[in-house]
N, C-alpha and C positions, 0 to 999 in steps of 0.2 A: 490709560497707556503707560503715563507717567508713573504712575505708582508701581506700575509692572517693572518697570525701565530700571528705578532706584531700586529693587530689591537685590541684596544679597547673593551672587555666585553660590551657586547650591548643584553640586554634580548628578544628585538622584530624588531631591526634595520637590524640586520645581524643574521641567524643562529646559531645556538650552532655549537662551531667546533667538530669535530667527528673523531674518530679515528677507524683503522679497526683491530681486536684484532682475535686470534685464541685460541680454547679449545681443551685440552685434559684431555678426561674424563675417568677415569675405566669406565665400563659395570654396575658394581653395583652400582654406585652412579652418575648413566647418568641420570636416570630418574629423583632421587631428586632433581640434581641438575638444570634440566630444567624447573622442576614444581617450584621451587625458583625464577628462572629469571623469570617464567611469573607470578609469585608474585608482583616481582619487577618491569618488563613491560618496562626494558630501552633496550633492546638488539635486535638489527634486524639481524636474524642467515639467514644465506646465501643459495640456496639448491644447495648443492654440488653432489645433484643427478636426475639432471634437465633433463637429458637424458635418465633415467631411467622412464615407467611407474608405475602408482602408483600401479600395482600390481608385478610389478620387486622390490619391496623394501623387508628390511630388516621387520620391524614390520607393513606386510601389515594385517598378520590374528589379531594381537591385533585391528587393526582399525577396520576389519570387526567386530570381536565382539562387538565393542562399538559401530559400527553403530547398530546391532543389537539390542541390548541392549537400545538404542535410541528409535528404531521402537517401543518394547515393551512399553518404559515410555508413548511414544505416544499416543499409544490406551489406556494407564490408563487415559492420561488424557481426549482422547473424551469421555470415557464411565463414567469419573466423569462429564463432562460437560452438556453429556445428558443425567444423573440423577440427574442433578439440585444442585451436591454437589459442593462445593468450597475447593481446597487446602489451607492447611494451612503457615501461614506466611512463610519465607524462615528462617531454622534456620541456627545456625553456620557448615561452612563448616568444612571439616578433610582435613587435607593437601594431604593426601597418601588412595587409595580405594586398598580393596580387589576385586577385579574382580571375581576371582574365585568364592566367599560368594554372591557376588551382581548377578552375572550370574543365580548362582542355585536360590536365591530367588526372580528373576523377573521372570526367565522360572516358577517354583511354584504358584507365584500371575497369571499369563497368563493362565495358563492350567486350574486351578481352575474358573476363571471368564470365559474362554471361556465356557468351561461346564455349567456353571449356566446360563452364555446366552442361551447356545443350548436346554434345559432343559423349560429355562421360554420361549422359542421362540415356542417351541411344545406344551406346555402349553397355551400360547397366542392364538394360532392358532384354538386348539381346542375349546377355550371357544368362541374365534368371532364365528366360526359355529355352534357350540350350539346357539349361540345368533340369529345367520340367522336362524336356526332350528325352535326356539322357534317363531320368525315371522311370519313364511311360515307356522306353527302349526296354529297360532292364525287369519291368513288372509285368507291363499288357505283353510285352515279345513271348513271354513266356505263357500267358493264355491264348495266344494265337496260333503256338508250335504245336501246345498241348491239344488243341483243338481241331487241329489238323491231323495231327496224327492216331490219336484216340477218338476223333470224331465226337460228335457235340452230347453229352451225357443226357440222357432222357426225363431225368426231374431238372426242372430251371431253380439254378442257385439262388433263389430268391427268400428272403422272409416272410413267414406265413402272411404278420401283422401289414406286411404290403399290401396283401390281393384278398384281404380280409373283404373285400366288398360282394356282395352276393349276383351282383350285377356280371359279375366276370366267370362263375361258379360254373356256369352251364357252355362258357364260351370256349371252341376246340382252337388251340393252339394252332394256325399252320404251321407254324415251324418245326412244331413236333412231329406234326404229319411227314413233313420232309425229311426229316432226322429217319423217324422210322422206316421209310417208303426204303433206304439202302444210300448207299454211298453216288450213288449214277444222281440222286437230287441235289447232293452235297455242293457243286457246283454253283448255286446260284447263289449261297449263302455270301454275305457279307459280311462286316464288320468297321465299327469304329471305335478309334482306343483317342483316349486323350488323359486330362488331370482338373480338379474341379476341388472347390473348398469341402473343406469335410461338414464340416454345419451344413453345407446347402444337397449333401451327398443323399440322403435318405429322399428328401424332396425331389431330387431330380429323377429319381428313379421312380420312383410312384406317377409323376410326370411321364417318362417314357411309356410306362407299362398302362398306362390310360388312351395316351394317343396312339401306340399302336397296336390296341387291344390284346394285348398278351404276346403279340406275335413276335417276341425279342427275347434273349438271354444278357443279361446283365450280369460280369463280374466287375469285380473292384479290389483293390489290397492296398492300403496305408502305406503314406509316406513315409522311409523311413526316419526323420526327424521333420522339423517344421522347415519352409523355405520362404525366401522372400518373393511374394506375389508379382509380375511384373507390370501391373499397371498403378496400384496400391503403395506400390516399395515397403511394404507391410510383413512381416515375419508371418506367415498362415500355413497351419496342418490342413494338409490335402490329402486327396486318396486320389488315385489313380484306377481309370477305371477302361472294361473293352464292354460294348454294346454290339451284339451280334444279331442280324435282321435280317433281310429277304425284302428287296425291291425297291424299285426307285423312287417311289412315295413314301416310304418310311424312311429310308434315309434324308430327304429335303425336312421330314419333319422332325426326325434327331438333330438334325445339325442347328436346326432354329429352336429346337430346346436347347444346345448347347447353346446357342450364343445368349439367349436368353438366361440361362443363369450363371454365364459369365466363365464356362467351363474352356480349356485353352484343347483342343483337336492337333494330333499330332500323327501324322501317316506312321504308321509302322509295317512291313513288308510279312509276310507270311512265311518269308522264306530266312532261316536260322542265317547261312552263309550271307544274304546282304543284311541281318539286323547288325550280323558282328561289324559289316563294311562301314555300316552307318553309324556303329557305335564308335569306332576309332575316329572316323571323319569329326564327332561332333567332340569327343575328348580332345583333338586335335586344335578345335577351335575353341574351346574352351580354355587353353592354355595359351593358347593367343591373346585372346580375350584377355585372361589373367595378367601375361605379361604388360598388353597396351595400358588396361586401367591402373593398374602401378606405377605405369611410368608419365600419364595421366595424372592421378591423384599426389604426386612428387611436382613432378612441374605447378601443379594447384597450389600446392601447400607452402612452395616457394615464392609464388605470387602474392598469397596471402599475410605471407609473414613478413614482404616487404610494404605491403598497407598495412598491415598491424605496427610496424613502426614508428609511424608518422601519424596511424588513426589517432591518437590523443590528440594529435598537435594540430591536426586539421579538424577534429571537431570543434575544439576551443576558437580556432581560429574564425570559421564558421560562425559558432553562437557569439561569437563580440560584433561580428561583421554586422549579423541579424539586428544587436541587437544596437548598434548606432545606426544604421537606419531606420531602422524601427523609432530611435530617439528622434532623427534629422523631422522625420515626417511630421513631427509633435510640434516643428519649427514651421515660419512664414518666410516668405520673400519681402523686401521690403520693397516702395515702389520702381527704382532703380534695377530690379530683378539681381542686382550684381552681391546682395547681402541676407543672410539668414538671421531672423528676428526669434530669439528665443528668450521665455520667461521662464521663474523659478523662485523655490524658495531654497535660502542655505542659513544653516548656525553663523552666528556672528561671527565666532569664533575662526571660521573657516575661510572667509573672506581672501584672506593673504596666499593663502593656499590655492584656491581657485583661480587668481590674479596668475599666480607665479605658472599654473597650468596652463592656463591661456598664452601668456607668453612664451611658451615652449613650443606653443603647436603653431603660431604665429612664424618662429624661428625656423622649425624643422619644415613647414610648410612654403618655406621662401615666399611667403606674401612681402608685399611693400605694402599694406594697409594691416593697420594693428586690431584687435577685437577690442573691444568697447563693453567695459561694464562698469554699471553701475545701480546704484542702488534707487528704489522706487517705492512710491506707498501700494497698499494695498487694501482693498474694502473686506478683503474675507478673514479668516482667524487663519493665524498662521498653523503647519503642521505641529504634533508632539514630537520630541524627538526627546528620550532619556539615553544619556550614554553607558551602558552598562557591561561586563566583564562578563566571566565564564560562570562567576558564583551568582552575582545576583539577577542576572539574567531571564533564568527561570522564573523567580520570585517575580520580575517584571510581566513573565509572560501567562501568569497567573492572574496578576492584576489586569492584564490588556482582553483577558477572556472574556473579561466580563464588561468592558468597553474600554474605552481609549480615553486618557485623562485629557482635558481641555489644555488648552493652550497656558502656560504657567499655572495649571492645577495644582493644588497637592497632592504628589502621589503615594496612594495608600502603599506602594509595594516597599517602601522607606520600614513600615511598620511591620507588611507581613513576613519578613526576614527572620520577625522573633516570632511573630503570635501564630502564626500558622504554623510552624511545629511545634511549638509550645501546646493549641488547643490541640492538635494530633495525639500528642501525649498523653493529654487529659484521657481519653479515649484508648488507649493504646499502653499505657503505663506497665509495665513488666523488662526489668533489666537484662532478664534472662532472653526474650524476644529482640529489644532493642539490640543487645548484641550480636543477634544475628543479623538483625538488618544494618548494624554496623561495619558487619564485613561485608555486606554485601555491596554495601554504597564504597567501600576503599577498594575493591577490587576494582570497582567502574573508574575510581580516580585513579589508580596507579595503571591501568591498562588507557590512559583517558588518549595519549597520543596515538596510539594503534587503534583505538576504538573511532578516534574522531579523523580519520583517514579512510575507513570503510564505508562501504553504503551499507548499512543497519536495516533490517525490517521496521517496521512501523511502531511496533511494541518495544524493540530493545532501541529505537531511536528516540523515543520516548522515555523508556527509563533513563538511558544514556544521558540526556536532556538536563535529566531531572536529578541527576546524580550528588549536584551538593544541597539540593533539601532533602535528600533521603538522606544524607548524612546529619544536617539536622535535626532531623526527624529520628533517628536514630540517638542520636545525644540527648536527647530531651525526654526520648523514652527510658535509657537509662536514669535520666536525672528523677522523673517522677516515679520509675519503679523501686528505687532507694528508698524515696520518700513513702510510697504504698508497701514498702517490706516486700513485695514478688518477684520469686526467682524461678521463670517456669511453673507459678501458680503453688510452690513454696514460699513458704512466710520464713523471711530472716527479720528478727526484730535486731537490728542493726540500731537504729536511733529511736528505737523505744515506738510509740504506738503512730499511726498512721496519719499525719498530720492533715490531710484530705478525709473529709469524712464523706463524700460522695462516695467513696469504696463500700461504706456500710449500705445494706441493702434496707437498713430502717430508715431511711433517709428516702423522703416523700414527699410529692409535690405539697400534699395534703400540710405537713408541717410549717412551710412556707406561710401559705394562703393562713395559716390557723395564729401565726405570730403577728403574722399584719395585723388580722381582727384585735388580736388582744391589743396588740400595742396600740394601736387606735382608739380602745375602748379604755384602756386607760391614760391615753393622754387628754381625754375629753371628760376625764370622771367628776370634776371639781365642777362642771358648767351644765349639770340637769336642770337649774331654772331658772339659765340665761335664756337672753333671747332666740329667737330661732334663727337669725341672720347673725349672731355673734362672729365675729373675725375678727382678723388685723386689720380690715380697710373694713369698717363700718358703713352700709349701705345709708344710714340717717345722714353720717355725715359728707354726703356728696353735697356739694353748693347748690342752691337753688338755679343759680344762672346756668349751672352746668343740665339739671334736670330741664328747664327751659328750649334748650335745642337737642331736644332727642327727634330721631324721624318717627314719623306716624308709626305705630307700631301693625305689622300684619303678622297673623299667627300664621298661616300655613306658607310663607316664606321663612319665618322662624322656625318653622317644623322643621321642615325638607332640611334648612340647612344645618341644623343641631342633629337629626339624622342623618345624614351625611357623614358628617364629622363623628356622630358616634359608632356609626358601622366600619368608620375607618379606625376609629382608637383600638375598638373590640379585637378586629381583625389582626392588626399590628400586635396586639397584646398577646393573641392567642398565636398566633404566626413566633413572635420573639420567644415565649418562655417554652412552645414547644420544642423550639430549634435548641435553646439553650440546655433545655432539659434532657436532647439526645448525648451533651457532653457525661451526665450521670450515670445515661440507660445504659451507654456502648461503654462505658467505660466496666461498669458492673457487668455487663453481658461476657465482656470478654475476659474476667475475673473468673465466673463461674464457669465459661466455655474452658477456661485453661484449667479449672479444678478437676472437673467433670474425666476430662482426659486426663489428668494426672491417676486420680482415687480409683474409676472404673477402668481404665485399660493399662496403665504403668503398672500404678501400686498392687492392682489384683492378680497380675501374671508373676506379678515379684513375689506373691507371696506363695506359688506353686514351686515344689523344689523338682522340677523338670528343665532343661536347658534350653530345651525347643519352646515352651511354652511363655516362657521367659522371653526368647529373642523374638518372635510371633508377637507379644506385647510391647517390645521395645521398638519392632518395625512399625505397628500399629499406631503408636505414639509419636514416631519419629514423621508417619505419615502427616497424620492430624494437625501436631505441630505445621508443619511445613506448607500445606496447601489451604489448611481450613484457618489458622492462626496469624502465619507469616504472609499470607496472600489474600485469603476473602478478607480476613477481619482488618490489615493494612487498610486494601483498597475501602472498606467501608469507612474507617475512620478517615481515611483521606477527603473522599467525598463530602461526608459532614462537615469535615473542615472548611472545604473548600466553601459549601453552602453559608456557614457562620460569616466568612470573612467575604461572601459576595451579598446573599440577601440582608443580614442581620447587622452587617458593618457598614459596610461601602454605601448603602442605600442612606447611610443617615446625614452623609455630607460630600457624595462623590457624585457629581455628574454622569464622567465617562462618556459624554459624548463627541470627543472629538476626534481627530484621526492621524494616524501613525505616520512619520516623516519617512518616506520610501525613497532616497535618492536613486541617482542612476548609476548602478554600481555593476563590476566587472564580477564581484564577488560572492553575487546573489545569481547569477547564471546556473540553470542544473542544464539535466539532461534534456526535460521536460521541453523546455524552453528552443532546441535545436527546432 
């Protein structure tokens, strides 16, 4: 540890020097102290209650209250989004929150909003039912009046495919017999009118026919437009129906079938005068309900707008309070139960800032006892903390994805800043494609402030986070492309022949192996008649005293030991050789793909004296360049460069078994932490 402490200060090559500290805070100032440390974000607390469940901790009730308030705030947020309203911009945050007052205020808002939603839902359901009733009166009323004035038609108005069952072929319809008998028997004819979903109309008709054994007449007419279902509140295409039947038993069956199929039945009088009177009443009630619903919606939107103005501030307040109490649950009481004891890690450079934050907490809470802050010795290894910026953060994340460095271990991210984009460019060398990547990276960097404040999708967030990696990858691609003399696969001999022979398909792994064997043969050419063990250190030159101290030879142990090392060597050689051959393979593949798209698509289409063929060829070439070369090939080269760094480079010297420094900070809180 003394050697590590004497190392010179390095920002990125070595992690920050850490120290283990202990805090002894009076209860009255503990909340303010932890809140100040959360603002500072430079102290990682150690959980001293790891053996306790969340329900056994001291401040579990406060955490539950914060969770309940978070639920109410999420409910408000959902209601605001459903209403199509926008919450206001994030206002200035207050350091302390009066949970009692805020909890009461949120409960009142929730009760008011739930009551308004319930009343609005009931009124909306009544309004939709009246809409259906109006449609039934318009459509079914015509059926009823027509049947009364003209009599029921002798032929049933049903599709033949509905009654194709042979079981009913010979069954005489009692209803038809009554109809044929004359108007005197028409007094026993009844009807049920209603509305049903269009998708269920055919099955509904078949079920009615089978239940009544054909003793019914079914008339239907589709609604003029989709309407809102009163139960599901969804837009549904519906059909108005009228069922004519005879007998009380048939009525009971039909009503049960209507209930089973979710059909809504509405009473329609057979008198045209009564129909018009009921229609006027329905229209009057619809007009009144529209006015009431509009007034209720306006009042609800005003309430939601008022809530939305404070919503962001409240959500941040509650999430911060919950984070503070979660951190306080990691602390222990001392023997007097008047102080909270906390332990954690902090960078050495941050000790002064932490002490100042604790002093402010003591002053703001009017505590008579100060907070004790002192350094302790720790047996465990400190966490790893690298101070990064917007440029180096993405490269550090690439390294940390493989494994976090040990404390004060050499950081591969220092070299990855250059080696990663360079190896990518070796496989993606084309300065035309590099310019396209450069333009995309510059757009992300130019809109950095705007995109950084927005909530992006997973893909765009990853792309935005690696904007500077993309910038260096594009610059190195332009550099290698100029050396390769390629611009969208078009050769530009600017600097003479290509300096990289790997772009030539005549380069192959066998050349490397053959040259190795040839060099070894020439180097030992003059030693044909030498001794078998001839080497720089001769075996015979070993002193006799050394031979006498050899351990007993055990062939099986030596065989197993050498076999293990041989297998490891062979596997490592194959893995490394195959990995680095990807540089040649992907570089050649990118070049060949670019050549194929240029010669077989663009150049071939340009050979025709037809503007349409040329435009089609240009469109296909642009599509292939954008989606295959600039997306798929970029991803392929990126992943192979990633593997070269993780497997073939970092495993040679990098342990990567440390753990990251995760301080308590309000800046790292997200919506998921509510």
